[in-house]
C-alpha positions in Angstrom: 0.0 0.0 0.0 1.3 3.5 -1.0 0.2 7.0 -0.3 -0.1 8.8 -3.7 -1.0 12.3 -4.5 -2.6 12.7 -7.9 -3.0 16.0 -9.7 -5.3 16.5 -12.6 -5.2 19.6 -14.8 -7.9 21.7 -16.4 -8.1 19.6 -19.6 -8.3 16.4 -17.6 -11.4 17.7 -15.7 -12.8 19.9 -18.6 -16.1 18.2 -18.8 -18.5 16.1 -16.6 -17.6 13.1 -18.8 -13.9 13.6 -18.2 -14.4 14.1 -14.5 -16.2 10.7 -14.5 -13.1 9.1 -16.3 -10.8 10.7 -13.6 -13.1 9.1 -10.9 -12.7 5.7 -12.6 -8.9 6.1 -12.7 -8.8 7.1 -9.0 -11.1 4.2 -8.0 -8.7 1.8 -9.8 -5.9 2.9 -7.7 -8.0 2.9 -4.6 -9.1 -0.7 -5.4 -5.5 -1.7 -5.7 -5.0 -0.8 -2.1 -3.3 2.7 -2.4 -4.3 5.7 -0.3 -5.2 8.6 -2.7 -5.2 12.3 -2.3 -6.4 14.2 -5.5 -5.6 17.7 -6.4 -7.6 19.2 -9.2 -7.6 22.5 -11.3 -10.6 24.4 -12.4 -12.4 23.1 -15.6 -10.6 24.0 -18.7 -11.3 27.7 -19.7 -13.0 28.4 -16.4 -10.3 30.6 -14.8 -10.0 32.6 -18.0 -13.9 33.0 -18.0 -13.8 34.3 -14.5 -10.9 36.7 -15.1 -12.8 38.1 -18.2 -15.8 38.7 -16.0 -13.7 40.5 -13.5 -12.2 42.7 -16.2 -15.7 43.7 -17.4 -16.0 45.5 -14.1 -12.6 46.9 -13.9 -9.5 46.7 -16.2 -7.4 46.2 -13.1 -9.4 44.3 -10.5 -8.3 44.5 -6.9 -6.0 41.5 -6.4 -7.7 40.3 -3.2 -11.1 40.2 -4.8 -9.8 38.5 -8.0 -8.4 35.8 -5.8 -11.8 35.3 -4.1 -13.4 35.0 -7.5 -11.0 32.8 -9.5 -10.7 30.3 -6.6 -14.3 29.3 -7.1 -13.4 27.4 -10.3 -11.6 24.7 -8.3 -14.4 24.5 -5.8 -16.7 23.4 -8.5 -14.3 20.6 -9.7 -13.6 19.2 -6.3 -17.3 18.8 -5.5 -18.1 17.2 -8.8 -15.2 14.7 -8.5 -16.1 13.8 -4.9 -19.7 13.2 -6.1 -18.5 11.0 -8.9 -16.3 9.0 -6.5 -19.1 8.5 -4.0 -21.5 7.4 -6.9 -18.9 4.6 -7.4 -18.9 3.6 -3.8 -15.7 5.3 -3.0 -15.9 7.3 0.2 -14.6 10.8 -0.6 -14.5 14.3 0.7 -13.6 17.6 -0.9 -11.7 20.5 0.6 -10.8 24.0 -0.5 -7.3 25.3 0.3 -8.7 27.2 3.3 -10.3 24.0 4.7 -7.0 22.0 4.5 -5.2 25.1 5.8 -2.7 25.6 3.1 -1.0 28.6 4.6 0.5 31.1 2.1 2.0 34.6 2.1 -0.2 37.4 1.2 1.0 38.1 -2.4 -2.4 37.9 -4.0 -2.5 36.2 -7.5 1.0 34.9 -7.1 1.2 33.7 -3.4 3.8 31.2 -2.1 3.1 28.2 0.2 4.5 28.6 3.6 3.0 25.6 5.5 0.4 22.9 5.2 -1.5 21.4 8.0 -2.0 17.7 7.0 -3.8 16.5 10.1 -7.3 16.8 8.7 -6.3 14.9 5.5 -4.4 12.2 7.5 -7.5 11.6 9.5 -9.6 11.2 6.5 -7.1 8.9 4.9 -7.1 6.6 8.0 -10.9 6.6 7.8 -10.6 5.2 4.3 -11.6 8.2 2.3 -10.3 9.7 -0.8 -9.5 13.3 -0.2 -10.0 15.8 -3.1 -8.3 19.1 -2.7 -8.6 22.3 -4.6 -5.4 23.2 -6.3 -4.1 26.7 -7.0 -5.2 28.2 -3.8 -4.6 28.8 -0.1 -5.2 31.2 2.7 -3.0 33.9 4.4 -2.6 34.5 8.2 -5.4 36.9 8.2 -7.8 34.4 6.5 -7.8 36.0 3.0 -8.1 33.6 0.1 -5.0 33.6 -2.0 -4.0 31.9 -5.4 -0.7 30.6 -6.5 -0.5 32.0 -10.0 -0.9 30.0 -13.3 0.2 26.4 -13.0 -0.3 26.6 -9.2 -2.1 23.3 -9.0 1.1 21.5 -9.8 2.7 23.2 -6.8 -0.3 22.4 -4.6 0.1 18.7 -5.6 3.8 18.6 -4.8 3.4 20.6 -1.7 0.8 18.2 -0.3 2.9 15.2 -1.3 5.8 16.8 0.8 3.6 17.6 3.8 2.0 14.1 3.8 5.3 12.3 3.0 3.6 10.6 0.0 5.3 7.8 -1.8 4.8 9.6 -5.2 3.2 12.7 -6.7 1.7 11.9 -10.0 1.0 14.8 -12.4 -1.7 13.9 -15.0 -1.7 15.9 -18.2 -2.3 15.8 -21.9 1.1 14.2 -22.7 2.4 10.8 -21.7 5.6 11.9 -20.1 8.6 14.2 -20.6 10.2 13.9 -24.2 13.7 14.4 -25.3 12.2 17.5 -27.1 8.8 18.6 -28.5 7.5 15.8 -30.6 5.7 18.4 -32.8 9.1 19.6 -33.9 11.0 16.3 -33.9 8.9 13.3 -34.9 11.6 11.0 -33.5 11.5 12.5 -30.1 11.5 9.8 -27.3 9.7 9.7 -24.1 12.2 9.6 -21.2 11.6 6.9 -18.5 13.5 9.0 -16.0 15.1 12.5 -15.6 16.7 14.2 -12.6 15.1 17.2 -10.9 18.0 19.3 -12.0 17.6 18.4 -15.6 13.8 18.9 -15.4 14.3 22.3 -13.8 16.5 23.4 -16.6 14.2 22.0 -19.2 11.2 23.8 -17.6 13.1 27.1 -17.3 14.3 26.9 -20.9 10.9 26.4 -22.6 9.6 23.0 -21.8 5.9 23.5 -20.9 5.3 20.0 -19.3 5.8 21.1 -15.7 5.7 24.4 -13.9 9.1 25.5 -12.6 7.9 26.1 -9.0 6.5 22.6 -8.8 9.8 21.1 -9.9 11.7 23.3 -7.4 9.4 22.2 -4.5 9.7 18.5 -5.5 13.5 18.8 -5.6 13.8 20.7 -2.4 11.6 18.1 -0.4 12.7 15.0 -2.4 9.2 14.2 -3.7 9.3 11.5 -6.4 7.4 13.1 -9.3 5.8 11.3 -12.2 4.3 12.8 -15.3 1.6 10.7 -16.8 -1.2 10.9 -19.5 -4.6 11.5 -18.1 -6.5 9.1 -20.4 -3.8 6.7 -21.8 -2.1 3.9 -19.7 1.7 4.0 -19.5 4.6 4.4 -17.1 5.1 8.1 -17.8 8.3 9.8 -16.8 9.7 9.7 -13.2 11.6 12.8 -12.0 13.9 11.9 -9.3 17.1 13.0 -7.4 19.0 9.8 -8.5 21.8 10.2 -11.0 22.5 6.8 -12.2 26.2 6.3 -12.8 26.1 4.2 -15.9 27.9 3.9 -19.2 24.5 3.8 -20.8 23.4 7.2 -19.5 23.1 9.6 -22.3 25.3 12.7 -22.3 22.2 14.8 -23.2 18.7 14.1 -21.8 16.8 16.6 -23.8 16.7 19.8 -26.0 14.6 22.7 -24.9 13.8 25.8 -26.9 12.0 29.1 -26.6 10.7 31.3 -29.3 9.7 34.1 -27.0 13.0 35.8 -27.0 14.2 39.3 -28.0 17.7 40.8 -28.2 18.8 44.3 -27.3 22.3 45.8 -27.8 23.7 49.2 -26.6 26.8 50.1 -28.6 29.7 52.3 -27.8 29.3 52.7 -24.1 32.3 54.0 -22.2 34.1 51.0 -20.6 34.2 52.1 -17.0 33.5 50.3 -13.7 29.7 49.9 -13.0 28.7 50.0 -16.7 26.8 46.8 -16.4 24.8 48.1 -13.4 24.2 51.4 -15.1 22.6 49.5 -18.0 20.8 46.6 -16.2 19.8 48.6 -13.1 17.1 50.6 -14.8 16.0 47.5 -16.8 15.4 45.7 -13.6 13.6 48.7 -12.0 11.3 48.5 -15.0 10.4 44.9 -13.9 12.0 43.4 -17.0 13.7 40.1 -16.5 17.1 39.7 -18.3 18.2 36.2 -19.5 21.5 36.0 -21.5 24.2 38.7 -21.4 27.3 39.3 -23.6 29.8 42.2 -23.2 32.5 43.0 -25.7 35.2 45.6 -25.0 36.5 47.3 -28.1 40.1 48.8 -28.7 38.8 52.4 -28.2 37.8 51.7 -24.6 34.2 51.4 -25.4 32.0 48.3 -24.8 29.0 46.8 -26.7 26.5 45.3 -24.2 23.9 42.8 -25.4 21.3 40.9 -23.5 18.0 39.1 -24.1 14.6 39.6 -22.6 11.1 38.0 -23.0 9.6 39.2 -26.3 6.6 40.7 -24.3 9.1 43.0 -22.6 10.9 44.1 -25.6 9.3 47.5 -26.3 9.5 48.4 -22.6 13.1 47.5 -22.4 13.9 49.2 -25.7 12.5 52.6 -24.3 14.4 52.3 -21.1 17.7 51.4 -23.0 17.2 54.4 -25.4 16.8 56.7 -22.4 20.0 55.2 -20.8 22.0 55.5 -24.1 21.6 59.3 -24.3 22.7 59.7 -20.7 25.7 57.4 -21.2 26.7 58.8 -24.5 26.3 55.5 -26.4 26.6 55.4 -30.2 23.4 53.5 -30.8 20.7 51.1 -29.5 19.5 48.1 -31.7 17.1 45.4 -31.2 16.0 42.1 -32.8 12.8 40.2 -32.2 13.5 37.5 -34.7 15.6 35.3 -32.4 15.2 32.0 -30.5 17.0 30.1 -27.9 18.0 26.4 -28.2 19.5 24.6 -25.3 21.0 21.1 -24.6 20.4 19.8 -21.1 22.0 16.8 -19.4 23.8 15.8 -16.2 26.0 13.6 -18.3 27.8 16.8 -19.4 29.6 16.8 -16.1 31.6 13.7 -17.1 32.0 14.3 -20.8 34.3 16.8 -22.5 33.6 18.4 -25.9 29.8 18.7 -25.5 29.6 22.3 -26.5 32.0 21.8 -29.5 29.8 18.9 -30.6 26.7 21.2 -30.5 28.5 24.0 -32.4 29.7 21.6 -35.0 26.2 20.2 -35.6 24.9 23.8 -36.0 27.7 24.8 -38.3 26.9 21.8 -40.7 23.5 23.2 -41.1 25.0 26.8 -41.8 23.3 28.2 -38.6 25.0 31.1 -37.1 25.4 31.5 -33.3 24.7 34.9 -31.9 25.1 34.3 -28.2 26.2 31.5 -25.9 25.5 30.7 -22.3 26.6 27.6 -20.3 26.1 26.1 -16.9 27.3 22.7 -15.4 24.5 20.8 -17.2 23.4 22.9 -20.1 24.5 24.9 -23.1 22.2 27.5 -24.6 22.6 29.4 -27.9 20.7 32.3 -29.5 20.0 31.9 -33.3 17.7 33.3 -35.9 14.2 32.1 -35.2 13.7 30.8 -38.8 16.4 28.3 -38.1 14.9 27.1 -34.8 13.3 23.8 -35.9 16.2 22.9 -38.2 18.6 23.4 -35.3 16.5 21.3 -32.9 16.4 18.4 -35.3 20.0 18.6 -36.1 21.0 18.5 -32.4 18.5 15.8 -31.6 20.3 13.6 -34.2 23.8 14.8 -33.3 23.4 13.7 -29.7 21.8 10.3 -30.7 18.4 11.1 -29.1 16.3 10.0 -32.2 14.0 7.0 -31.5 14.7 3.8 -33.4 12.7 3.2 -36.5 9.1 2.3 -35.7 9.3 3.9 -32.2 8.6 7.5 -33.0 6.4 9.9 -31.0 2.7 10.0 -32.3 
Protein backbone atom coordinates (compact mmCIF):
# COMPACT_ATOMS: atom_id res chain seq x y z
CA UNK A 1 0.00 0.00 0.00
CA UNK A 2 1.30 3.45 -0.94
CA UNK A 3 0.16 7.01 -0.36
CA UNK A 4 -0.13 8.72 -3.74
CA UNK A 5 -1.01 12.34 -4.49
CA UNK A 6 -2.56 12.65 -7.95
CA UNK A 7 -2.99 16.00 -9.69
CA UNK A 8 -5.32 16.49 -12.66
CA UNK A 9 -5.19 19.67 -14.75
CA UNK A 10 -7.94 21.66 -16.42
CA UNK A 11 -8.13 19.61 -19.63
CA UNK A 12 -8.32 16.40 -17.57
CA UNK A 13 -11.43 17.70 -15.77
CA UNK A 14 -12.73 19.87 -18.61
CA UNK A 15 -16.17 18.22 -18.83
CA UNK A 16 -18.43 16.14 -16.60
CA UNK A 17 -17.58 13.12 -18.77
CA UNK A 18 -13.87 13.63 -18.15
CA UNK A 19 -14.43 14.06 -14.42
CA UNK A 20 -16.21 10.69 -14.51
CA UNK A 21 -13.16 9.21 -16.26
CA UNK A 22 -10.86 10.65 -13.60
CA UNK A 23 -13.08 9.12 -10.93
CA UNK A 24 -12.70 5.72 -12.62
CA UNK A 25 -8.92 6.09 -12.64
CA UNK A 26 -8.82 7.10 -8.98
CA UNK A 27 -11.11 4.18 -8.07
CA UNK A 28 -8.75 1.76 -9.82
CA UNK A 29 -5.82 2.91 -7.68
CA UNK A 30 -7.99 2.84 -4.55
CA UNK A 31 -9.17 -0.70 -5.35
CA UNK A 32 -5.51 -1.68 -5.71
CA UNK A 33 -4.95 -0.79 -2.07
CA UNK A 34 -3.38 2.67 -2.37
CA UNK A 35 -4.34 5.68 -0.28
CA UNK A 36 -5.18 8.55 -2.62
CA UNK A 37 -5.24 12.33 -2.32
CA UNK A 38 -6.39 14.10 -5.49
CA UNK A 39 -5.61 17.70 -6.42
CA UNK A 40 -7.61 19.24 -9.25
CA UNK A 41 -7.58 22.44 -11.29
CA UNK A 42 -10.63 24.35 -12.48
CA UNK A 43 -12.36 23.01 -15.57
CA UNK A 44 -10.54 23.99 -18.76
CA UNK A 45 -11.24 27.63 -19.66
CA UNK A 46 -13.04 28.42 -16.40
CA UNK A 47 -10.28 30.56 -14.84
CA UNK A 48 -10.06 32.65 -18.01
CA UNK A 49 -13.85 33.06 -18.02
CA UNK A 50 -13.80 34.31 -14.43
CA UNK A 51 -10.94 36.73 -15.12
CA UNK A 52 -12.83 38.08 -18.15
CA UNK A 53 -15.87 38.69 -15.95
CA UNK A 54 -13.75 40.60 -13.47
CA UNK A 55 -12.28 42.75 -16.23
CA UNK A 56 -15.76 43.67 -17.42
CA UNK A 57 -16.06 45.44 -14.07
CA UNK A 58 -12.52 46.80 -13.87
CA UNK A 59 -9.51 46.76 -16.18
CA UNK A 60 -7.32 46.22 -13.11
CA UNK A 61 -9.38 44.29 -10.55
CA UNK A 62 -8.31 44.50 -6.90
CA UNK A 63 -6.03 41.48 -6.42
CA UNK A 64 -7.69 40.30 -3.21
CA UNK A 65 -11.14 40.22 -4.80
CA UNK A 66 -9.80 38.59 -7.95
CA UNK A 67 -8.41 35.75 -5.81
CA UNK A 68 -11.78 35.32 -4.11
CA UNK A 69 -13.39 35.04 -7.53
CA UNK A 70 -11.02 32.78 -9.46
CA UNK A 71 -10.65 30.35 -6.56
CA UNK A 72 -14.28 29.30 -7.09
CA UNK A 73 -13.34 27.42 -10.27
CA UNK A 74 -11.55 24.68 -8.33
CA UNK A 75 -14.37 24.55 -5.76
CA UNK A 76 -16.74 23.36 -8.49
CA UNK A 77 -14.33 20.67 -9.67
CA UNK A 78 -13.56 19.19 -6.26
CA UNK A 79 -17.27 18.84 -5.46
CA UNK A 80 -18.05 17.19 -8.81
CA UNK A 81 -15.15 14.72 -8.49
CA UNK A 82 -16.11 13.84 -4.91
CA UNK A 83 -19.68 13.20 -6.10
CA UNK A 84 -18.43 11.01 -8.93
CA UNK A 85 -16.32 8.95 -6.52
CA UNK A 86 -19.14 8.56 -3.99
CA UNK A 87 -21.43 7.41 -6.82
CA UNK A 88 -18.92 4.62 -7.47
CA UNK A 89 -18.95 3.51 -3.86
CA UNK A 90 -15.65 5.24 -3.00
CA UNK A 91 -15.85 7.28 0.23
CA UNK A 92 -14.61 10.77 -0.64
CA UNK A 93 -14.54 14.29 0.76
CA UNK A 94 -13.61 17.59 -0.90
CA UNK A 95 -11.68 20.48 0.64
CA UNK A 96 -10.78 23.99 -0.42
CA UNK A 97 -7.29 25.29 0.28
CA UNK A 98 -8.69 27.17 3.27
CA UNK A 99 -10.29 24.02 4.74
CA UNK A 100 -7.04 22.07 4.47
CA UNK A 101 -5.22 25.12 5.80
CA UNK A 102 -2.71 25.62 3.03
CA UNK A 103 -1.03 28.67 4.54
CA UNK A 104 0.54 31.14 2.09
CA UNK A 105 2.03 34.60 2.14
CA UNK A 106 -0.22 37.53 1.23
CA UNK A 107 1.01 38.11 -2.33
CA UNK A 108 -2.39 37.90 -4.03
CA UNK A 109 -2.52 36.20 -7.47
CA UNK A 110 1.04 34.85 -7.00
CA UNK A 111 1.21 33.64 -3.41
CA UNK A 112 3.81 31.17 -2.14
CA UNK A 113 3.02 28.26 0.15
CA UNK A 114 4.49 28.61 3.64
CA UNK A 115 3.01 25.64 5.48
CA UNK A 116 0.40 22.89 5.13
CA UNK A 117 -1.55 21.37 8.01
CA UNK A 118 -1.95 17.75 6.96
CA UNK A 119 -3.75 16.50 10.07
CA UNK A 120 -7.26 16.75 8.66
CA UNK A 121 -6.29 14.90 5.49
CA UNK A 122 -4.43 12.23 7.49
CA UNK A 123 -7.55 11.58 9.58
CA UNK A 124 -9.64 11.16 6.44
CA UNK A 125 -7.10 8.81 4.88
CA UNK A 126 -7.10 6.65 8.03
CA UNK A 127 -10.90 6.61 7.85
CA UNK A 128 -10.65 5.17 4.32
CA UNK A 129 -11.63 8.26 2.37
CA UNK A 130 -10.21 9.67 -0.84
CA UNK A 131 -9.46 13.34 -0.20
CA UNK A 132 -10.06 15.77 -3.09
CA UNK A 133 -8.27 19.11 -2.68
CA UNK A 134 -8.63 22.32 -4.66
CA UNK A 135 -5.36 23.21 -6.33
CA UNK A 136 -4.04 26.70 -7.03
CA UNK A 137 -5.29 28.24 -3.77
CA UNK A 138 -4.55 28.80 -0.11
CA UNK A 139 -5.16 31.25 2.69
CA UNK A 140 -2.95 33.83 4.38
CA UNK A 141 -2.56 34.43 8.12
CA UNK A 142 -5.47 36.89 8.11
CA UNK A 143 -7.82 34.36 6.50
CA UNK A 144 -7.78 35.97 3.05
CA UNK A 145 -8.11 33.58 0.10
CA UNK A 146 -4.97 33.58 -2.04
CA UNK A 147 -4.03 31.97 -5.35
CA UNK A 148 -0.65 30.67 -6.45
CA UNK A 149 -0.50 31.95 -10.02
CA UNK A 150 -0.86 30.05 -13.28
CA UNK A 151 0.13 26.41 -12.95
CA UNK A 152 -0.30 26.65 -9.19
CA UNK A 153 -2.17 23.36 -9.00
CA UNK A 154 1.06 21.51 -9.82
CA UNK A 155 2.66 23.28 -6.87
CA UNK A 156 -0.28 22.39 -4.61
CA UNK A 157 0.06 18.72 -5.56
CA UNK A 158 3.80 18.60 -4.87
CA UNK A 159 3.48 20.60 -1.63
CA UNK A 160 0.77 18.24 -0.34
CA UNK A 161 2.89 15.23 -1.27
CA UNK A 162 5.78 16.73 0.71
CA UNK A 163 3.62 17.56 3.73
CA UNK A 164 2.01 14.11 3.78
CA UNK A 165 5.30 12.31 3.02
CA UNK A 166 3.62 10.63 0.05
CA UNK A 167 5.37 7.83 -1.81
CA UNK A 168 4.81 9.59 -5.14
CA UNK A 169 3.21 12.66 -6.66
CA UNK A 170 1.63 11.94 -10.03
CA UNK A 171 0.95 14.84 -12.41
CA UNK A 172 -1.66 13.88 -15.01
CA UNK A 173 -1.68 15.96 -18.16
CA UNK A 174 -2.31 15.78 -21.92
CA UNK A 175 1.09 14.21 -22.68
CA UNK A 176 2.34 10.78 -21.64
CA UNK A 177 5.60 11.97 -20.12
CA UNK A 178 8.65 14.17 -20.64
CA UNK A 179 10.20 13.89 -24.10
CA UNK A 180 13.72 14.48 -25.36
CA UNK A 181 12.21 17.49 -27.15
CA UNK A 182 8.83 18.63 -28.45
CA UNK A 183 7.44 15.76 -30.61
CA UNK A 184 5.66 18.33 -32.77
CA UNK A 185 9.08 19.58 -33.89
CA UNK A 186 10.99 16.30 -33.93
CA UNK A 187 8.92 13.26 -34.90
CA UNK A 188 11.67 10.97 -33.55
CA UNK A 189 11.54 12.46 -30.04
CA UNK A 190 11.50 9.80 -27.32
CA UNK A 191 9.70 9.67 -24.01
CA UNK A 192 12.19 9.58 -21.13
CA UNK A 193 11.66 6.89 -18.51
CA UNK A 194 13.53 8.97 -15.94
CA UNK A 195 15.02 12.45 -15.60
CA UNK A 196 16.64 14.23 -12.66
CA UNK A 197 15.08 17.21 -10.89
CA UNK A 198 18.06 19.28 -11.97
CA UNK A 199 17.56 18.41 -15.63
CA UNK A 200 13.79 18.93 -15.44
CA UNK A 201 14.27 22.31 -13.78
CA UNK A 202 16.58 23.40 -16.61
CA UNK A 203 14.17 22.04 -19.23
CA UNK A 204 11.22 23.87 -17.63
CA UNK A 205 13.13 27.14 -17.32
CA UNK A 206 14.35 26.90 -20.92
CA UNK A 207 10.96 26.47 -22.55
CA UNK A 208 9.61 22.97 -21.85
CA UNK A 209 5.95 23.44 -20.86
CA UNK A 210 5.30 20.00 -19.31
CA UNK A 211 5.74 21.11 -15.68
CA UNK A 212 5.75 24.41 -13.84
CA UNK A 213 9.17 25.50 -12.57
CA UNK A 214 7.89 26.13 -9.03
CA UNK A 215 6.50 22.61 -8.79
CA UNK A 216 9.81 21.07 -9.88
CA UNK A 217 11.73 23.28 -7.43
CA UNK A 218 9.42 22.22 -4.60
CA UNK A 219 9.70 18.54 -5.48
CA UNK A 220 13.49 18.73 -5.61
CA UNK A 221 13.74 20.63 -2.33
CA UNK A 222 11.62 18.09 -0.44
CA UNK A 223 12.74 14.99 -2.40
CA UNK A 224 9.23 14.16 -3.61
CA UNK A 225 9.29 11.53 -6.40
CA UNK A 226 7.38 13.13 -9.25
CA UNK A 227 5.83 11.28 -12.20
CA UNK A 228 4.29 12.80 -15.34
CA UNK A 229 1.48 10.68 -16.84
CA UNK A 230 -1.23 10.95 -19.50
CA UNK A 231 -4.69 11.48 -18.07
CA UNK A 232 -6.48 9.06 -20.39
CA UNK A 233 -3.78 6.72 -21.72
CA UNK A 234 -2.12 3.94 -19.77
CA UNK A 235 1.67 3.98 -19.51
CA UNK A 236 4.60 4.38 -17.11
CA UNK A 237 5.10 8.10 -17.83
CA UNK A 238 8.33 9.81 -16.78
CA UNK A 239 9.75 9.66 -13.24
CA UNK A 240 11.54 12.79 -12.02
CA UNK A 241 13.97 11.91 -9.26
CA UNK A 242 17.09 12.93 -7.38
CA UNK A 243 18.99 9.84 -8.48
CA UNK A 244 21.75 10.27 -11.04
CA UNK A 245 22.46 6.78 -12.25
CA UNK A 246 26.15 6.35 -12.83
CA UNK A 247 26.06 4.20 -15.91
CA UNK A 248 27.92 3.92 -19.17
CA UNK A 249 24.50 3.76 -20.80
CA UNK A 250 23.42 7.15 -19.43
CA UNK A 251 23.12 9.63 -22.32
CA UNK A 252 25.27 12.75 -22.28
CA UNK A 253 22.24 14.85 -23.17
CA UNK A 254 18.76 14.11 -21.81
CA UNK A 255 16.82 16.66 -23.83
CA UNK A 256 16.71 19.71 -26.03
CA UNK A 257 14.62 22.71 -24.97
CA UNK A 258 13.81 25.80 -26.97
CA UNK A 259 12.06 29.12 -26.56
CA UNK A 260 10.67 31.28 -29.34
CA UNK A 261 9.64 34.13 -27.00
CA UNK A 262 13.04 35.83 -26.98
CA UNK A 263 14.21 39.27 -28.03
CA UNK A 264 17.71 40.77 -28.12
CA UNK A 265 18.86 44.30 -27.30
CA UNK A 266 22.30 45.84 -27.82
CA UNK A 267 23.67 49.18 -26.64
CA UNK A 268 26.86 50.05 -28.57
CA UNK A 269 29.77 52.32 -27.82
CA UNK A 270 29.28 52.69 -24.07
CA UNK A 271 32.34 53.99 -22.18
CA UNK A 272 34.14 51.01 -20.63
CA UNK A 273 34.18 52.11 -17.00
CA UNK A 274 33.53 50.28 -13.71
CA UNK A 275 29.83 49.84 -13.01
CA UNK A 276 28.74 50.02 -16.64
CA UNK A 277 26.76 46.78 -16.40
CA UNK A 278 24.80 48.08 -13.41
CA UNK A 279 24.14 51.42 -15.12
CA UNK A 280 22.53 49.51 -17.98
CA UNK A 281 20.78 46.65 -16.19
CA UNK A 282 19.76 48.57 -13.04
CA UNK A 283 17.08 50.63 -14.83
CA UNK A 284 16.02 47.54 -16.83
CA UNK A 285 15.45 45.66 -13.57
CA UNK A 286 13.66 48.66 -12.05
CA UNK A 287 11.25 48.50 -15.01
CA UNK A 288 10.41 44.92 -13.90
CA UNK A 289 12.03 43.40 -16.99
CA UNK A 290 13.79 40.07 -16.47
CA UNK A 291 17.09 39.65 -18.31
CA UNK A 292 18.22 36.26 -19.55
CA UNK A 293 21.52 35.98 -21.47
CA UNK A 294 24.22 38.69 -21.37
CA UNK A 295 27.29 39.31 -23.54
CA UNK A 296 29.75 42.21 -23.17
CA UNK A 297 32.48 42.96 -25.72
CA UNK A 298 35.20 45.53 -25.05
CA UNK A 299 36.57 47.34 -28.14
CA UNK A 300 40.07 48.75 -28.69
CA UNK A 301 38.82 52.33 -28.22
CA UNK A 302 37.86 51.72 -24.56
CA UNK A 303 34.17 51.40 -25.32
CA UNK A 304 31.98 48.35 -24.86
CA UNK A 305 29.03 46.79 -26.65
CA UNK A 306 26.52 45.31 -24.21
CA UNK A 307 23.95 42.76 -25.44
CA UNK A 308 21.23 40.98 -23.49
CA UNK A 309 18.01 39.06 -24.12
CA UNK A 310 14.55 39.53 -22.62
CA UNK A 311 11.13 37.98 -23.05
CA UNK A 312 9.57 39.21 -26.28
CA UNK A 313 6.62 40.70 -24.36
CA UNK A 314 9.08 42.97 -22.52
CA UNK A 315 10.94 44.08 -25.65
CA UNK A 316 9.26 47.46 -26.25
CA UNK A 317 9.46 48.42 -22.58
CA UNK A 318 13.15 47.44 -22.38
CA UNK A 319 13.92 49.26 -25.64
CA UNK A 320 12.48 52.52 -24.32
CA UNK A 321 14.48 52.22 -21.10
CA UNK A 322 17.67 51.43 -23.03
CA UNK A 323 17.22 54.38 -25.39
CA UNK A 324 16.88 56.69 -22.41
CA UNK A 325 20.02 55.21 -20.84
CA UNK A 326 21.94 55.52 -24.12
CA UNK A 327 21.55 59.29 -24.31
CA UNK A 328 22.68 59.66 -20.70
CA UNK A 329 25.73 57.42 -21.18
CA UNK A 330 26.77 58.82 -24.55
CA UNK A 331 26.34 55.50 -26.35
CA UNK A 332 26.60 55.34 -30.15
CA UNK A 333 23.34 53.48 -30.80
CA UNK A 334 20.74 51.03 -29.53
CA UNK A 335 19.58 48.17 -31.74
CA UNK A 336 17.12 45.35 -31.18
CA UNK A 337 16.02 42.09 -32.74
CA UNK A 338 12.81 40.18 -32.11
CA UNK A 339 13.46 37.46 -34.70
CA UNK A 340 15.61 35.26 -32.48
CA UNK A 341 15.13 32.03 -30.53
CA UNK A 342 17.05 30.15 -27.84
CA UNK A 343 18.00 26.49 -28.18
CA UNK A 344 19.48 24.55 -25.26
CA UNK A 345 20.92 21.11 -24.67
CA UNK A 346 20.47 19.72 -21.14
CA UNK A 347 22.00 16.73 -19.38
CA UNK A 348 23.76 15.76 -16.15
CA UNK A 349 25.99 13.58 -18.32
CA UNK A 350 27.77 16.77 -19.43
CA UNK A 351 29.59 16.81 -16.09
CA UNK A 352 31.62 13.75 -17.04
CA UNK A 353 32.01 14.28 -20.79
CA UNK A 354 34.31 16.77 -22.51
CA UNK A 355 33.61 18.37 -25.87
CA UNK A 356 29.83 18.60 -25.54
CA UNK A 357 29.66 22.29 -26.49
CA UNK A 358 31.94 21.83 -29.50
CA UNK A 359 29.78 18.93 -30.67
CA UNK A 360 26.77 21.21 -30.46
CA UNK A 361 28.51 23.99 -32.38
CA UNK A 362 29.67 21.53 -35.04
CA UNK A 363 26.12 20.25 -35.59
CA UNK A 364 24.83 23.80 -36.06
CA UNK A 365 27.72 24.74 -38.33
CA UNK A 366 26.93 21.79 -40.63
CA UNK A 367 23.45 23.29 -41.11
CA UNK A 368 24.98 26.75 -41.72
CA UNK A 369 23.26 28.14 -38.61
CA UNK A 370 25.01 31.15 -37.09
CA UNK A 371 25.31 31.41 -33.30
CA UNK A 372 24.70 34.92 -31.94
CA UNK A 373 25.10 34.33 -28.20
CA UNK A 374 26.21 31.48 -25.94
CA UNK A 375 25.43 30.71 -22.29
CA UNK A 376 26.57 27.69 -20.29
CA UNK A 377 26.08 26.06 -16.91
CA UNK A 378 27.26 22.78 -15.45
CA UNK A 379 24.50 20.78 -17.18
CA UNK A 380 23.35 22.97 -20.08
CA UNK A 381 24.53 24.93 -23.11
CA UNK A 382 22.21 27.55 -24.63
CA UNK A 383 22.61 29.44 -27.89
CA UNK A 384 20.70 32.28 -29.51
CA UNK A 385 20.05 31.87 -33.25
CA UNK A 386 17.74 33.33 -35.89
CA UNK A 387 14.21 32.15 -35.23
CA UNK A 388 13.72 30.89 -38.78
CA UNK A 389 16.38 28.21 -38.13
CA UNK A 390 14.91 27.04 -34.82
CA UNK A 391 13.27 23.78 -35.90
CA UNK A 392 16.19 22.86 -38.15
CA UNK A 393 18.57 23.42 -35.23
CA UNK A 394 16.52 21.30 -32.83
CA UNK A 395 16.31 18.40 -35.31
CA UNK A 396 20.04 18.61 -36.09
CA UNK A 397 20.99 18.57 -32.40
CA UNK A 398 18.54 15.77 -31.62
CA UNK A 399 20.27 13.61 -34.22
CA UNK A 400 23.81 14.74 -33.34
CA UNK A 401 23.38 13.69 -29.70
CA UNK A 402 21.80 10.34 -30.68
CA UNK A 403 18.42 11.09 -29.16
CA UNK A 404 16.36 9.98 -32.20
CA UNK A 405 14.02 7.07 -31.50
CA UNK A 406 14.73 3.79 -33.32
CA UNK A 407 12.70 3.18 -36.49
CA UNK A 408 9.12 2.28 -35.67
CA UNK A 409 9.31 3.88 -32.23
CA UNK A 410 8.65 7.52 -33.02
CA UNK A 411 6.40 9.87 -31.06
CA UNK A 412 2.81 9.98 -32.28
